[in-house]
VEXNUNU-368704 format. One record per residue (C-alpha): residue number from 1; residue in one letter; x, z, y. Coordinates in Angstrom, 2 decimals, always signed. Example, Ala and Ser with C-alpha at 12.3 -4.5 7.8 and 13.67 -1.06 7.14 Angstrom:
atom num->1; residu->A; x->+12.30; z->+7.80; y->-4.50
atom num->2; residu->S; x->+13.67; z->+7.14; y->-1.06
END
This chain:
atom num->1; residu->X; x->-4.21; z->+5.71; y->+8.62
atom num->2; residu->X; x->-6.86; z->+3.49; y->+7.80
atom num->3; residu->X; x->-9.50; z->+5.93; y->+7.05
atom num->4; residu->X; x->-9.14; z->+6.97; y->+11.04
atom num->5; residu->X; x->-8.72; z->+3.92; y->+12.55
atom num->6; residu->X; x->-12.12; z->+3.41; y->+13.53
atom num->7; residu->X; x->-12.35; z->+6.61; y->+14.95
atom num->8; residu->X; x->-9.33; z->+6.33; y->+16.78
atom num->9; residu->X; x->-9.57; z->+2.74; y->+17.84
atom num->10; residu->X; x->-12.07; z->+3.70; y->+20.60
atom num->11; residu->X; x->-9.88; z->+6.53; y->+22.26
atom num->12; residu->X; x->-6.68; z->+4.13; y->+21.87
atom num->13; residu->X; x->-8.65; z->+1.43; y->+23.61
atom num->14; residu->X; x->-8.95; z->+4.01; y->+26.95
atom num->15; residu->X; x->-5.63; z->+5.58; y->+26.78
atom num->16; residu->X; x->-7.85; z->+8.93; y->+26.03
atom num->17; residu->X; x->-6.45; z->+11.92; y->+24.91
atom num->18; residu->X; x->-5.49; z->+12.72; y->+20.79
atom num->19; residu->X; x->-2.99; z->+13.51; y->+18.61
atom num->20; residu->X; x->-2.41; z->+11.36; y->+15.33
atom num->21; residu->X; x->-0.59; z->+13.38; y->+12.54
atom num->22; residu->X; x->+1.38; z->+12.51; y->+9.53
atom num->23; residu->X; x->+3.83; z->+13.37; y->+7.03
atom num->24; residu->X; x->+7.40; z->+12.11; y->+7.34
atom num->25; residu->X; x->+8.83; z->+13.85; y->+4.70
atom num->26; residu->X; x->+7.63; z->+16.40; y->+2.12
atom num->27; residu->X; x->+8.80; z->+17.98; y->-1.11
atom num->28; residu->X; x->+6.83; z->+18.81; y->-4.15
atom num->29; residu->X; x->+2.84; z->+18.35; y->-3.72
atom num->30; residu->X; x->+2.77; z->+16.15; y->-6.47
atom num->31; residu->X; x->+0.87; z->+12.56; y->-6.11
atom num->32; residu->X; x->-0.66; z->+11.76; y->-2.72
atom num->33; residu->X; x->-1.43; z->+8.97; y->-0.84
atom num->34; residu->X; x->+1.54; z->+7.74; y->+1.77
atom num->35; residu->X; x->-1.10; z->+6.37; y->+4.44
atom num->36; residu->X; x->-2.72; z->+10.11; y->+4.61
atom num->37; residu->X; x->-3.09; z->+11.33; y->+8.37
atom num->38; residu->X; x->-5.30; z->+12.95; y->+10.67
atom num->39; residu->X; x->-6.73; z->+12.71; y->+14.19
atom num->40; residu->X; x->-7.70; z->+15.28; y->+16.19
atom num->41; residu->X; x->-9.23; z->+15.37; y->+19.73
atom num->42; residu->X; x->-11.00; z->+18.36; y->+21.37
atom num->43; residu->X; x->-10.63; z->+20.98; y->+18.45
atom num->44; residu->X; x->-12.17; z->+18.18; y->+15.52
atom num->45; residu->X; x->-9.94; z->+16.62; y->+12.86
atom num->46; residu->X; x->-10.91; z->+13.57; y->+11.21
atom num->47; residu->X; x->-9.42; z->+12.39; y->+8.01
atom num->48; residu->X; x->-6.98; z->+14.09; y->+5.41
atom num->49; residu->X; x->-3.81; z->+15.43; y->+4.88
atom num->50; residu->X; x->-2.30; z->+17.41; y->+1.94
atom num->51; residu->X; x->-6.19; z->+18.04; y->+1.18
atom num->52; residu->X; x->-6.52; z->+19.64; y->+4.12
atom num->53; residu->X; x->-3.85; z->+22.43; y->+3.30
atom num->54; residu->X; x->-2.16; z->+22.12; y->+6.61
atom num->55; residu->X; x->-5.18; z->+21.88; y->+8.55
atom num->56; residu->X; x->-5.15; z->+25.25; y->+10.30
atom num->57; residu->X; x->-1.40; z->+24.75; y->+11.26
atom num->58; residu->X; x->-2.27; z->+21.50; y->+12.17
atom num->59; residu->X; x->-5.22; z->+22.22; y->+14.88
atom num->60; residu->X; x->-3.46; z->+25.08; y->+16.57
atom num->61; residu->X; x->-0.13; z->+22.86; y->+16.98
atom num->62; residu->X; x->-2.42; z->+20.25; y->+18.58
atom num->63; residu->X; x->-4.13; z->+22.35; y->+20.75
atom num->64; residu->X; x->-0.98; z->+23.91; y->+22.15
atom num->65; residu->X; x->-0.41; z->+20.72; y->+23.45
atom num->66; residu->X; x->-0.65; z->+16.76; y->+22.91
atom num->67; residu->X; x->+1.17; z->+15.05; y->+25.70
atom num->68; residu->X; x->+4.70; z->+14.76; y->+24.03
atom num->69; residu->X; x->+5.39; z->+14.50; y->+20.32
atom num->70; residu->X; x->+6.67; z->+17.22; y->+17.78
atom num->71; residu->X; x->+7.54; z->+17.86; y->+14.02
atom num->72; residu->X; x->+5.63; z->+20.84; y->+12.23
atom num->73; residu->X; x->+7.56; z->+22.16; y->+9.35
atom num->74; residu->X; x->+4.52; z->+23.21; y->+6.88
atom num->75; residu->X; x->+5.27; z->+25.35; y->+3.95
atom num->76; residu->X; x->+2.47; z->+25.75; y->+1.42
atom num->77; residu->X; x->+1.94; z->+27.81; y->-2.07
atom num->78; residu->X; x->+0.94; z->+26.92; y->-5.46
atom num->79; residu->X; x->-2.53; z->+28.82; y->-5.37
atom num->80; residu->X; x->-3.88; z->+27.29; y->-2.19
atom num->81; residu->X; x->-2.43; z->+23.70; y->-2.45
atom num->82; residu->X; x->-3.78; z->+23.46; y->-5.85
atom num->83; residu->X; x->-7.33; z->+24.90; y->-4.35
atom num->84; residu->X; x->-7.25; z->+22.21; y->-1.90
atom num->85; residu->X; x->-6.54; z->+19.76; y->-5.13
atom num->86; residu->X; x->-3.04; z->+19.17; y->-5.08
atom num->87; residu->X; x->-0.93; z->+19.36; y->-7.91
atom num->88; residu->X; x->+0.91; z->+22.36; y->-6.54
atom num->89; residu->X; x->+2.86; z->+23.64; y->-3.44
atom num->90; residu->X; x->+5.35; z->+22.35; y->-1.61
atom num->91; residu->X; x->+7.13; z->+21.91; y->+2.23
atom num->92; residu->X; x->+6.59; z->+19.21; y->+4.18
atom num->93; residu->X; x->+7.95; z->+18.02; y->+7.90
atom num->94; residu->X; x->+4.53; z->+16.37; y->+10.01
atom num->95; residu->X; x->+5.05; z->+14.31; y->+12.88
atom num->96; residu->X; x->+2.54; z->+15.18; y->+15.36
atom num->97; residu->X; x->+1.61; z->+12.04; y->+18.45
atom num->98; residu->X; x->-0.30; z->+11.61; y->+21.12
atom num->99; residu->X; x->-2.63; z->+8.41; y->+20.35
atom num->100; residu->X; x->-1.06; z->+6.44; y->+23.00
atom num->101; residu->X; x->+2.43; z->+6.65; y->+21.42
atom num->102; residu->X; x->+0.93; z->+4.43; y->+18.63
atom num->103; residu->X; x->+0.54; z->+1.31; y->+19.51
atom num->104; residu->X; x->-2.53; z->-0.25; y->+19.99
atom num->105; residu->X; x->-2.21; z->-3.69; y->+18.10
atom num->106; residu->X; x->-1.42; z->-1.12; y->+14.75
atom num->107; residu->X; x->-5.16; z->+0.69; y->+15.55
atom num->108; residu->X; x->-6.56; z->-3.02; y->+16.20
atom num->109; residu->X; x->-4.71; z->-4.03; y->+13.24
atom num->110; residu->X; x->-5.98; z->-0.86; y->+10.90
atom num->111; residu->X; x->-9.29; z->-0.73; y->+11.76
atom num->112; residu->X; x->-9.53; z->-4.81; y->+10.60
atom num->113; residu->X; x->-8.17; z->-3.26; y->+7.17
atom num->114; residu->X; x->-4.74; z->-5.69; y->+7.43
atom num->115; residu->X; x->-1.33; z->-4.89; y->+7.01
atom num->116; residu->X; x->+0.55; z->-3.06; y->+9.71
atom num->117; residu->X; x->+4.18; z->-1.98; y->+9.64
atom num->118; residu->X; x->+4.63; z->+0.77; y->+12.23
atom num->119; residu->X; x->+8.59; z->+2.36; y->+13.14
atom num->120; residu->X; x->+8.57; z->+5.40; y->+14.40
atom num->121; residu->X; x->+11.46; z->+7.48; y->+15.73
atom num->122; residu->X; x->+11.50; z->+11.06; y->+13.85
atom num->123; residu->X; x->+14.30; z->+12.64; y->+15.62
atom num->124; residu->X; x->+15.89; z->+12.59; y->+19.04
atom num->125; residu->X; x->+15.28; z->+12.40; y->+22.89
atom num->126; residu->X; x->+11.95; z->+9.28; y->+21.78
atom num->127; residu->X; x->+10.90; z->+11.45; y->+19.46
atom num->128; residu->X; x->+7.19; z->+9.51; y->+18.48
atom num->129; residu->X; x->+7.88; z->+6.50; y->+19.95
atom num->130; residu->X; x->+7.09; z->+3.47; y->+18.13
atom num->131; residu->X; x->+6.55; z->-0.49; y->+17.56
atom num->132; residu->X; x->+4.42; z->-1.98; y->+15.09
atom num->133; residu->X; x->+4.41; z->-5.42; y->+13.56
atom num->134; residu->X; x->+1.76; z->-7.43; y->+11.75
atom num->135; residu->X; x->+1.92; z->-10.10; y->+9.09
atom num->136; residu->X; x->+1.67; z->-13.15; y->+11.59
atom num->137; residu->X; x->+4.45; z->-11.66; y->+13.33
atom num->138; residu->X; x->+2.80; z->-9.78; y->+16.06
atom num->139; residu->X; x->+4.56; z->-7.25; y->+17.95
atom num->140; residu->X; x->+3.55; z->-4.35; y->+20.15
atom num->141; residu->X; x->+5.42; z->-1.24; y->+21.48
atom num->142; residu->X; x->+8.94; z->-0.08; y->+22.38
atom num->143; residu->X; x->+11.63; z->+2.60; y->+21.55
atom num->144; residu->X; x->+13.14; z->+2.42; y->+25.00
atom num->145; residu->X; x->+16.66; z->+0.61; y->+24.09
atom num->146; residu->X; x->+16.21; z->-3.03; y->+23.72
atom num->147; residu->X; x->+18.76; z->-2.78; y->+20.82
atom num->148; residu->X; x->+16.96; z->+0.40; y->+18.98
atom num->149; residu->X; x->+13.47; z->-1.66; y->+19.50
atom num->150; residu->X; x->+15.39; z->-4.92; y->+17.71
atom num->151; residu->X; x->+16.34; z->-3.14; y->+14.59
atom num->152; residu->X; x->+13.12; z->-1.46; y->+14.34
atom num->153; residu->X; x->+11.37; z->-4.70; y->+14.57
atom num->154; residu->X; x->+14.38; z->-6.17; y->+12.11
atom num->155; residu->X; x->+12.85; z->-3.14; y->+9.53
atom num->156; residu->X; x->+9.32; z->-3.75; y->+10.27
atom num->157; residu->X; x->+9.78; z->-7.11; y->+9.24
atom num->158; residu->X; x->+11.66; z->-6.84; y->+5.77
atom num->159; residu->X; x->+9.39; z->-4.36; y->+4.67
atom num->160; residu->X; x->+6.76; z->-6.54; y->+5.15
atom num->161; residu->X; x->+8.62; z->-8.96; y->+2.77
atom num->162; residu->X; x->+8.73; z->-6.64; y->+0.00
atom num->163; residu->X; x->+5.85; z->-5.51; y->-2.03
atom num->164; residu->X; x->+7.07; z->-2.11; y->-3.38
atom num->165; residu->X; x->+8.28; z->-0.36; y->-0.82
atom num->166; residu->X; x->+5.70; z->+1.64; y->+1.69
atom num->167; residu->X; x->+8.52; z->+3.49; y->+3.87
atom num->168; residu->X; x->+12.08; z->+3.76; y->+4.45
atom num->169; residu->X; x->+14.07; z->+6.24; y->+7.05
atom num->170; residu->X; x->+16.39; z->+3.84; y->+9.06
atom num->171; residu->X; x->+19.26; z->+5.80; y->+11.14
atom num->172; residu->X; x->+19.58; z->+4.36; y->+14.53
atom num->173; residu->X; x->+21.52; z->+5.11; y->+17.66
atom num->174; residu->X; x->+18.55; z->+6.77; y->+18.98
atom num->175; residu->X; x->+18.01; z->+8.63; y->+16.08
atom num->176; residu->X; x->+16.13; z->+8.68; y->+12.62
atom num->177; residu->X; x->+13.52; z->+5.74; y->+12.64
atom num->178; residu->X; x->+10.87; z->+6.35; y->+9.83
atom num->179; residu->X; x->+9.41; z->+2.45; y->+8.71
atom num->180; residu->X; x->+6.05; z->+2.72; y->+7.03
atom num->181; residu->X; x->+3.95; z->+0.01; y->+5.71
atom num->182; residu->X; x->+0.43; z->+0.39; y->+6.03
atom num->183; residu->X; x->-1.31; z->-1.61; y->+3.28
atom num->184; residu->X; x->-5.20; z->-1.94; y->+2.82
atom num->185; residu->X; x->-6.30; z->-1.47; y->-0.95
atom num->186; residu->X; x->-5.49; z->-4.07; y->-3.17
atom num->187; residu->X; x->-7.26; z->-7.01; y->-4.01
atom num->188; residu->X; x->-7.57; z->-8.12; y->-7.54
atom num->189; residu->X; x->-8.86; z->-11.55; y->-8.47
atom num->190; residu->X; x->-10.31; z->-11.70; y->-12.46
atom num->191; residu->X; x->-10.52; z->-15.40; y->-13.54
atom num->192; residu->X; x->-12.91; z->-15.23; y->-16.21
atom num->193; residu->X; x->-16.37; z->-13.56; y->-17.38
atom num->194; residu->X; x->-16.04; z->-10.69; y->-19.78
atom num->195; residu->X; x->-16.66; z->-7.31; y->-21.23
atom num->196; residu->X; x->-12.64; z->-7.03; y->-20.21
atom num->197; residu->X; x->-13.34; z->-8.01; y->-16.26
atom num->198; residu->X; x->-16.27; z->-5.70; y->-16.45
atom num->199; residu->X; x->-13.63; z->-2.47; y->-17.30
atom num->200; residu->X; x->-11.11; z->-4.03; y->-14.84
atom num->201; residu->X; x->-13.05; z->-3.96; y->-11.85
atom num->202; residu->X; x->-14.34; z->-0.50; y->-13.26
atom num->203; residu->X; x->-11.03; z->+1.04; y->-13.45
atom num->204; residu->X; x->-10.24; z->-1.10; y->-10.40
atom num->205; residu->X; x->-12.78; z->+1.22; y->-8.65
atom num->206; residu->X; x->-11.35; z->+4.11; y->-9.64
atom num->207; residu->X; x->-7.91; z->+3.34; y->-7.93
atom num->208; residu->X; x->-9.60; z->+2.05; y->-4.62
atom num->209; residu->X; x->-9.22; z->-1.18; y->-5.65
atom num->210; residu->X; x->-11.16; z->-4.30; y->-4.33
atom num->211; residu->X; x->-11.83; z->-6.20; y->-7.34
atom num->212; residu->X; x->-13.25; z->-9.91; y->-7.68
atom num->213; residu->X; x->-14.50; z->-11.21; y->-11.10
atom num->214; residu->X; x->-14.97; z->-15.29; y->-10.67
atom num->215; residu->X; x->-16.03; z->-17.23; y->-13.92
atom num->216; residu->X; x->-14.61; z->-20.90; y->-14.25
atom num->217; residu->X; x->-18.11; z->-22.48; y->-13.08
atom num->218; residu->X; x->-16.70; z->-21.59; y->-9.41
atom num->219; residu->X; x->-13.99; z->-24.50; y->-9.89
atom num->220; residu->X; x->-10.49; z->-25.06; y->-10.41
atom num->221; residu->X; x->-9.68; z->-25.76; y->-6.66
atom num->222; residu->X; x->-12.08; z->-23.21; y->-5.33
atom num->223; residu->X; x->-10.48; z->-20.31; y->-7.73
atom num->224; residu->X; x->-6.62; z->-21.70; y->-6.71
atom num->225; residu->X; x->-7.81; z->-21.31; y->-2.95
atom num->226; residu->X; x->-8.78; z->-17.40; y->-3.68
atom num->227; residu->X; x->-5.41; z->-16.91; y->-5.74
atom num->228; residu->X; x->-2.95; z->-18.70; y->-3.40
atom num->229; residu->X; x->-4.43; z->-15.97; y->-0.67
atom num->230; residu->X; x->-3.20; z->-13.11; y->-2.23
atom num->231; residu->X; x->-0.71; z->-10.80; y->-0.78
atom num->232; residu->X; x->+2.17; z->-9.05; y->-1.91
atom num->233; residu->X; x->-0.04; z->-6.01; y->-2.69
atom num->234; residu->X; x->-2.24; z->-7.57; y->-4.30
atom num->235; residu->X; x->-3.53; z->-8.89; y->-8.06
atom num->236; residu->X; x->-4.17; z->-11.71; y->-10.51
atom num->237; residu->X; x->-5.54; z->-11.54; y->-13.75
atom num->238; residu->X; x->-6.10; z->-14.17; y->-15.93
atom num->239; residu->X; x->-8.51; z->-14.25; y->-18.67
atom num->240; residu->X; x->-9.69; z->-17.56; y->-18.66
atom num->241; residu->X; x->-8.24; z->-19.90; y->-21.78
atom num->242; residu->X; x->-9.90; z->-22.52; y->-19.85
atom num->243; residu->X; x->-6.13; z->-24.53; y->-18.86
atom num->244; residu->X; x->-7.20; z->-26.46; y->-15.89
atom num->245; residu->X; x->-8.57; z->-23.74; y->-14.15
atom num->246; residu->X; x->-6.09; z->-20.90; y->-15.62
atom num->247; residu->X; x->-2.81; z->-23.16; y->-14.29
atom num->248; residu->X; x->-4.60; z->-24.02; y->-11.31
atom num->249; residu->X; x->-5.11; z->-20.19; y->-10.27
atom num->250; residu->X; x->-1.40; z->-18.91; y->-11.62
atom num->251; residu->X; x->+0.10; z->-21.88; y->-10.13
atom num->252; residu->X; x->-1.45; z->-21.02; y->-6.46
atom num->253; residu->X; x->-0.59; z->-17.60; y->-6.88
atom num->254; residu->X; x->+2.87; z->-18.26; y->-7.95
atom num->255; residu->X; x->+3.04; z->-20.24; y->-5.00
atom num->256; residu->X; x->+2.04; z->-17.72; y->-2.52
atom num->257; residu->X; x->+2.76; z->-14.04; y->-2.01
atom num->258; residu->X; x->+0.90; z->-12.66; y->-5.03
atom num->259; residu->X; x->+2.62; z->-9.25; y->-5.81
atom num->260; residu->X; x->+1.56; z->-9.56; y->-9.71
atom num->261; residu->X; x->+0.28; z->-12.12; y->-11.57
atom num->262; residu->X; x->-1.05; z->-11.60; y->-15.40
atom num->263; residu->X; x->-2.57; z->-13.81; y->-17.86
atom num->264; residu->X; x->-4.07; z->-12.62; y->-21.23
atom num->265; residu->X; x->-3.50; z->-14.68; y->-24.12
atom num->266; residu->X; x->-1.74; z->-15.36; y->-27.47
atom num->267; residu->X; x->+1.89; z->-16.21; y->-27.20
atom num->268; residu->X; x->+0.82; z->-19.41; y->-28.29
atom num->269; residu->X; x->-1.45; z->-19.69; y->-25.17
atom num->270; residu->X; x->+0.56; z->-18.43; y->-22.94
atom num->271; residu->X; x->+3.29; z->-20.92; y->-24.25
atom num->272; residu->X; x->+0.68; z->-24.02; y->-23.76
atom num->273; residu->X; x->+0.06; z->-22.45; y->-20.07
atom num->274; residu->X; x->+3.56; z->-22.39; y->-19.36
atom num->275; residu->X; x->+3.98; z->-26.24; y->-20.60
atom num->276; residu->X; x->+1.35; z->-27.47; y->-18.33
atom num->277; residu->X; x->+2.29; z->-25.16; y->-15.36
atom num->278; residu->X; x->+5.69; z->-26.50; y->-16.26
atom num->279; residu->X; x->+4.88; z->-30.28; y->-16.03
atom num->280; residu->X; x->+2.85; z->-29.69; y->-12.88
atom num->281; residu->X; x->+6.46; z->-28.48; y->-10.95
atom num->282; residu->X; x->+5.87; z->-24.79; y->-11.52
atom num->283; residu->X; x->+10.17; z->-23.53; y->-11.89
atom num->284; residu->X; x->+10.83; z->-21.51; y->-14.21
atom num->285; residu->X; x->+11.94; z->-19.03; y->-11.98
atom num->286; residu->X; x->+8.60; z->-19.02; y->-10.90
atom num->287; residu->X; x->+7.12; z->-18.64; y->-14.48
atom num->288; residu->X; x->+9.53; z->-15.89; y->-15.27
atom num->289; residu->X; x->+6.75; z->-13.82; y->-13.38
atom num->290; residu->X; x->+4.08; z->-14.44; y->-15.08
atom num->291; residu->X; x->+3.12; z->-11.48; y->-17.40
atom num->292; residu->X; x->+1.62; z->-12.58; y->-20.61
atom num->293; residu->X; x->+0.58; z->-11.26; y->-22.46
atom num->294; residu->X; x->-1.00; z->-9.16; y->-19.68
atom num->295; residu->X; x->-0.66; z->-5.67; y->-19.56
atom num->296; residu->X; x->+1.26; z->-2.24; y->-20.90
atom num->297; residu->X; x->+1.63; z->-1.91; y->-24.49
atom num->298; residu->X; x->-0.05; z->+1.36; y->-25.15
atom num->299; residu->X; x->-1.70; z->+0.38; y->-28.56
atom num->300; residu->X; x->-4.99; z->-0.70; y->-26.62
atom num->301; residu->X; x->-7.70; z->-2.11; y->-28.54
atom num->302; residu->X; x->-11.39; z->-1.74; y->-26.80
atom num->303; residu->X; x->-11.91; z->-3.34; y->-23.23
atom num->304; residu->X; x->-11.45; z->-0.08; y->-21.35
atom num->305; residu->X; x->-8.35; z->+0.85; y->-23.31
atom num->306; residu->X; x->-7.13; z->-2.83; y->-22.36
atom num->307; residu->X; x->-8.16; z->-2.09; y->-18.19
atom num->308; residu->X; x->-5.95; z->+0.81; y->-18.63
atom num->309; residu->X; x->-2.73; z->-1.40; y->-19.92
atom num->310; residu->X; x->-3.37; z->-3.87; y->-17.38
atom num->311; residu->X; x->-4.37; z->-1.64; y->-14.48
atom num->312; residu->X; x->-0.80; z->+0.43; y->-15.14
atom num->313; residu->X; x->+1.08; z->-2.84; y->-15.52
atom num->314; residu->X; x->-0.40; z->-3.57; y->-11.97
atom num->315; residu->X; x->+0.77; z->-0.52; y->-10.31
atom num->316; residu->X; x->+4.06; z->-0.62; y->-12.05
atom num->317; residu->X; x->+4.96; z->-3.73; y->-11.14
atom num->318; residu->X; x->+4.00; z->-3.42; y->-7.16
atom num->319; residu->X; x->+6.01; z->-0.19; y->-7.04
atom num->320; residu->X; x->+8.84; z->-2.00; y->-8.73
atom num->321; residu->X; x->+9.42; z->+0.13; y->-11.86
atom num->322; residu->X; x->+9.46; z->-0.45; y->-15.42
atom num->323; residu->X; x->+6.99; z->+2.09; y->-16.15
atom num->324; residu->X; x->+9.39; z->+3.98; y->-18.68
atom num->325; residu->X; x->+8.28; z->+7.68; y->-19.78
atom num->326; residu->X; x->+8.64; z->+10.19; y->-16.83
atom num->327; residu->X; x->+10.09; z->+12.29; y->-20.00
atom num->328; residu->X; x->+13.04; z->+10.14; y->-19.95
atom num->329; residu->X; x->+13.31; z->+9.71; y->-15.86
atom num->330; residu->X; x->+15.89; z->+11.28; y->-13.48
atom num->331; residu->X; x->+14.27; z->+9.84; y->-9.90
atom num->332; residu->X; x->+11.29; z->+11.00; y->-8.08
atom num->333; residu->X; x->+8.16; z->+11.07; y->-10.09
atom num->334; residu->X; x->+5.88; z->+10.44; y->-7.24
atom num->335; residu->X; x->+6.72; z->+6.71; y->-6.21
END
């Protein structure tokens, strides 16, 4: 949705014609981005959905009528799916909505690269009706029945408070409600300038993260201010061994909404930091959130390998996973 927001916003503001298509359920296809969507207007498609494998069907459905919402079932075989860059084929249900059904608040927030939760009825007589809730509590849209709207708003606010969940389906008296958190790419703040910091920034670039590296010279107060501003989908990685600087950053992140807090250093260094933080009033429950020594145990030796271990731990933590091997798992393998 972020990728089409700037294109869709002018049309949404004027109430013009256009169709938004996004996946509401799927099986197969391998990994995919949860915020994928396309915007169709005058036969032109913007954005990406399922690698483009369903573009022809989406364009045909949009041309058939864009005044009301509709569900489109898509089945794509392995060969064409792989040809579009997907891992394998699969089946998906795609929701096509008139752009005016998506609250204007959602488009404005997405265009500003800020998080927003959108709750959309994906069944029943009011298919496609939506409400949007932002981080500051702003609300736009209606699902018709006040009780259903209130239920949707509650679900939206609950999702905003959890870092790991990107979507959930809630059954309401009006039908199934898809609640989706659209979150901008993770922000990663790295405290301490070193070869490892550069490697983390490079790894973050591959993952679409926005990585900022700051040195101790910036000062404890300024670094703490940045750390405290990190959200539930963001991460702090402390490489610095400067206790005043590193502890200020960690304390601010733990006192805010930061989803991942990691700190480099030996076990002796971890104990020294914990002692300083504890004496500053940070409770043990908060200290338990620190990933230190930072990173997964991959046997890393080089800065690049260590950056991979750190990035993998960030992904797992934000997803609420324990980072075990998929070989021994029984649940979904793509989130």
